[in-house]
N, C-alpha and C positions, 0 to 999 in steps of 0.2 A: 506545483505540489499546492492542493486546496487548504486555506489556511482554516478551513470552517471544519474538517475533518481530521481523526484519527487514524493514525496508522498501526503499524506493528512493523519493529525494525529486529531482526533477531541479530544479530551484531554490533555490542562483543557477547552480548546476554540480549534478553526480551525486555524491547524497551515499547513502551507505549504512549508515543508522542504525535500531540495535537492537545487543542485545546479542551478543557471540560476531562481529559484522558487521566486526573487525579481522581476523579469522583466515582472509578473503579476500584479503588484502595480496599473499600468494605467489601465487598465480589469474592474480591481477590483472596482475601484474608479467609473468607468463610470457604472458598473451595478449597484450601490449602489448609482448614483445619488448624488457624491460627488466634489463641481469642485473648492472648494477655503479651500486647505488644508495648515494648518498649519505645516510647516516640521520641529523637534524640531532634533539639533543635537550637538555636542562641537565644539568647535573652530578649533579641528586638523581635525575631520572626514568632516568638511563642506568645507576643502582645498582641499582634495582627490580628482583625476579624479573619481572614482565611484561615489561618491556622487554627483558630479557634472553632471556626466550624467545622476544621477537618474530624478533629478528636470528638467533637461535640456528635456529628455523623455517625462517626466510629461507636461509638457509646451507646449511641440511639438503636445501634444494628446489635447490640449486644457484647460488644466487643469491653474487655480491660484493659484502660488504657491507662497509660504511668506516662508521664510527661518530666523529661531529664534539658533543663537549658542552662545547668549554671558553668559553662566554659569561657574561656577567654578567646577574644580576637584572633589570636595567633595562638593555636590550643596546646597545652602544656597536660606530661604526663599525670596530675593528678585530676586533671580534668576526667579521664579517662578512668581511672579509677575509681572516681566517684559516681560515675557511671554506673560501672558495673556493681558497685554496691549495691547502687539500687536494683537494677536486672537483677539481683541475688537477692535480696531481702522482698522484693514483691514477684516472685517465682514469673518471670517472664518465659515467653519463648519463641520469642521474632524481634527483630529492632527492625525501626524505620527511623531512617536518619531523612528530615525534613527543611531544607536552607541553602548557604550557600556552603565552601569548601570548608569553612570549619567545623559543622554543624556535622556535614557528612564526613570529615575526618575522623571527628569522634567516635560518630557512630560507629565505622570500620573499625576504629581502633576495639573499640568496648566488644562487637563482633571477633576479633582474634582475640581477647582475651578471659572472655565465657569458658571458656575450656583451655586457656595456653597459660598456667598462673607464675610463671617463673618471671622475672624483673621483666618489662614491660620491653629496653630495651635488646634484651637478649633478642627480640627476634627481630633488630634492627637488619635491613637487607645490604647496606653495606660493608655487612661485617660477616655476611654468609646466614644471617639469623632465618633465614626463610625456613632452612630446613629443619627447624625446630616447628614451623608450625605443619604440625599432624594430624590435631584431632581434629575433629568437625567442628564445625560453627554453625551459630545459629541463622536462622531463614535471615535474611536481609533484605529489605527493600529500599531504594532510596526515591527521594520527588526533589529537586532541586528547584530551588528560587531564584538563581541568579544563573545568567548566563555569563559564565565566568572558568571556571576550573574545571570543569567538567567532570568532577569528583564522583558523578552519579553513575560511571562506568569504569570507574576508576580500580583499579586492585591494589592501590598501595595509600597509605593515609602517612600525611607529615606530619608529623609530634616532635613538640621541643622540651629539654630536658626543662624544668624551671627552675633551678639554679644558674646554669651554664647559658640559658638559652640556644644552647645548638639543636636544631632542626636533625631527628631520624626518620629514618621512611622503613617502614611497617610493608609489609609487602607479603603475598601469596596468593595465588589464581584462585584459593579459596574465599579470597574477601572480597568477591565482585560479587554486584547484587544481584540475586536470582529474577529480581523484576524490578526495570524503573517507570515510574511514571510522572514522564516530562512534559508538564503544563506548560505553555505559554500565558495564559492567562494566570496564573500563580506570581510573572516577572514584570506584569502591566502596571502593577501599584510602587514599583521601585523606584525609590530615588533617582533621579538626574545623575547625582554623583556618584551614586555606587552601579549606577547602568554602566557610567561611563569607564568608574575601573576594572568591574568587573570585565566589561568588554575588553577593554585592552589586555586585560590579562590572557583571554580565550582568544584574542589574536597573537600575542606574545607563544603563549603555546606553541600552534599553526605554524607561525613563522622560524623560533626555534626549531621544532621538530622535523622543518623540512630542510632545515639548513646540515642540520647533524649528519655526519660521512657515515652513514652506514646503509649499505644498500635493502633499500626497502618498498620499491614502488609501488606496494598499496596505501603504504601511510603517509607517503610523498604523494598522492593521489588526493587523498581526504586532505592534507592539512592545504594544499592549494585550494580547496573549493572552499573547505573551512574560511582561509583568508579573501574570497572573493565576497563570499556572503559575510563577512563580517563590514569590509570593504563598502559593501552596498548598504548597511543595511543601521550600520555602528551611530551615525550622524541621528538619524531618524529615531532610534531607538530611544535615544538621549531625549530629542530637543522634542519630539512630537508622536511620541509612542503610538504605533498601532500593531493590530496584531499579526500583519504580515513580517517589521521589521522584529519584531517579540521573538516570534517564531524563528526567524533565518540565524537569531543569534544564540539562539537555545540549540537545534541541531550544531551550529557552527562551535560550539563550547565544545557540544558533545563530543564532535569530530575531532579537535586537540588534542582532547585530550585521551580517545582511540590515535592520534598520532605519535603524541610524545611517550610512546613505548619506547619510538626510538629513543630518547634521550631528550636533554633543552640544553642550555648555554649559559653563555656571558650573562645575559639580560637577568637570567633566574638567581645565577648566583651574584649578582650585583644587587638583587631582592631582595634575597632571602634576610641579609644581614639587618637592613634598614625594616623589616617587621623582628626580630632577635633583640635588636637594642636601642630601637624608636619606638615600636609599637604600631610602624606605618601600616594602613591596611598593603594586602599583597598585592591588589591587583593595583594601587596607585602608584605603588614601588616599583612595576614593573614598566605600567605606561609613561615616567619621568625618564627611566634608565632607556625604554628601547630603541630610541632613535639612536642614539650615543653607543648601545650597543650592538646596533643594525650597518652604522659606520666602521664600527671598528670590524666587524665579520666580513666588507666588501670584498677586500681584496682575496684572490684566490677561489671566489664563490661568483664573480658575474655573473658568469652563465646561469647561476640559482639564479641571481637578483633580476635578471631580464624576464625569468618566467615567476617571478613575483609581481612586479610591474604588470605584465600581462595580466596576473589576477589581479589585480586593485585597479583593473582598465588604465592601467597608463602607460599605454603603447609607444615604444620604440624610447620608453625610460629606463638609465641602467642606474645602480646603487644607488649614487648620489643622490639623484631624484627620489625614490622609493624612503629614504631619510628624510626628504623635504617635505613629501604628504606626510609621513607618521606624524613630522613637526604640526603640520597643518591641521589631521586630524586631532591631534591633542589639543590645538586651540577649538577647535569648530565643536570639544566637548568637555571644554573648561577646565582642561590637566594642564598644569604647570609645565614648563619646561625646563625650569630648572629645583635642585633639589634643596638650594634653601628656603625656596617657596612651601618646601610642606616638612621641613624642621630641620635639616641637613646644616651641620657650624662644621667650617675647616677642621675645626677641633676634633672631630667624630671619624675625621678620614682616616690615620694611619688603623684603629680599631676595625671599620669599616671593611679594611681592606686587609689586616687578619682574618676577620672572619669568611672574607669571601674566598679567598685564598683555599681557606677549608670545607669548602660550601662543594657538595655534594655533584653541584650539576655543572661546572665549567667542565669536567673531562671529555663530555660527546661533544666540545663545541670545535665548529670544525678551522677552528685555528686556536693553539695554543695561548692561554692568558696566565701570565702570571704576576706576581704579587703587585711590582710595580705597575703593570700595564692597569690592575684593578685604580690602585690608586691617582694613576695618571686619569681613570674615566670618572672616577669620583669629581677631581678637581674639576675635570673639565664641563659637567655635569654642575657644578655648583651654581 
């Protein structure tokens, strides 16, 4: 791959990938006769120069642009309602999500809500709500600014209840972006701590997707390649970023989101409660829990762990060696090894275990996880 070139991938949607691809946005809007976009981002991205330049360029080209950035770090239903109200009040004709997972999840949920006005959580996929997603949706474009969730190519949004903090999944193939502009230049100035946390989130997606017990060789191949790309580039992307490392991380993040249509597992069910209860950054929660969750999964998956070791260039290493490497990787990018370092206390464990056993991710784990297992894993990681 030449890292100064723009490529087009038509999988799972149309993706323009490469340095400078985001500059094509204005022409794309004109080509598709879209002139009144709602741009959804988060409060941090909204203040950055590259974001202001994108908006200014669109406006200079004649587009009417309305920016919505009033969202939480871990998005809640009220964020979606506020964004939809702005879409309605200002007469928009498209939604552009620019940012990390939170911004893209809210953007996608707004896309759903524009023409589906029942209570948002009626459309929760975990209760079969996808069958109610029957109307058309606005034109949807995504531009990722982190290499983490891969939400730019997703078909679902994870939104929490404002009061209970329980996370819901809004899903439909209709929610897939019509166009993705994946520009690694937009990730170059992301701070090291965010690069590390989001990068380990991407690694978690690829690892958990690969381990899910479902026959899906296409996703398995994508996940292994994603693991390989992250293994060789994450430390450079965090500590001494260049275009090559940022490009590899961005494509590997996207690949993880494609692969985890198989499902996720125990690590995400350990991480989600930290975000809902303690407002922990999702990627950081995954990163700290990842070695412990992978160790839990080794039994019965020994052959898969050997392939993971190969993807990480750890020839001849078994599952235990993979876990050791994950700890070493966290050290190299300044991720702590213990939950206590990110604010978790012994008093939180029982509530966390309750939330984890109710989470949607672990039923796809390659081995069953009980509430007692979750309690033990949290205690081990403290």
